[in-house]
C-alpha positions in Angstrom: -14.2 52.8 29.8 -17.2 55.0 29.9 -20.6 53.9 31.0 -22.0 54.2 27.5 -19.2 52.0 26.1 -19.8 49.4 28.8 -23.5 49.3 27.9 -22.7 48.8 24.2 -20.2 46.1 25.0 -22.7 44.3 27.3 -25.5 44.5 24.6 -23.1 43.2 21.9 -22.0 40.3 24.2 -25.7 39.4 24.9 -26.5 39.5 21.1 -23.5 37.3 20.3 -24.5 34.8 23.0 -28.0 34.6 21.5 -26.5 34.1 18.0 -24.3 31.3 19.3 -27.2 29.6 21.0 -29.3 29.7 17.8 -26.4 28.3 15.8 -25.9 25.4 18.3 -29.6 24.5 18.1 -29.6 24.7 14.3 -26.5 22.5 14.1 -28.1 20.0 16.4 -31.2 19.9 14.3 -29.2 19.3 11.1 -26.8 16.7 12.5 -28.8 14.7 15.0 -31.5 13.2 12.6 -28.8 12.3 10.1 -26.7 10.5 12.7 -29.8 8.7 14.0 -30.7 7.6 10.4 -27.2 6.2 10.0 -27.5 4.2 13.1 -31.0 3.0 12.3 -30.0 1.9 8.8 -27.2 -0.3 10.4 -24.4 1.5 8.6 -22.1 0.9 11.6 -22.7 -2.9 11.4 -19.8 -4.9 10.1 -21.2 -6.4 7.0 -18.7 -9.4 7.0 -19.6 -10.4 10.6 -23.3 -9.9 9.9 -23.2 -12.3 6.9 -21.3 -14.9 8.9 -23.8 -14.7 11.7 -26.6 -15.2 9.3 -24.8 -18.2 7.8 -24.3 -19.7 11.3 -27.9 -19.3 12.1 -28.8 -21.4 9.1 -26.6 -24.4 10.1 -27.7 -26.8 12.9 -25.2 -28.0 15.4 -25.3 -31.4 13.8 -24.3 -29.8 10.4 -27.6 -30.5 8.6 -28.8 -26.9 8.2 -32.0 -25.3 9.3 -32.7 -23.9 12.7 -30.8 -25.3 15.6 
């Protein structure tokens, strides 16, 4: 490979590396906030268990209801 071809290949590789880095950063910007929002909104919480836990909190150990 000639020296000129090596230089062109090196420049192309550097440009592609830069493009890949920009794409990674942009992908992270787009996905991270959305994932954080999902977690903060409690979408991963099991709704059935959550409801049961709330019901248990409302019943006293002696079965009369109210805080224990």
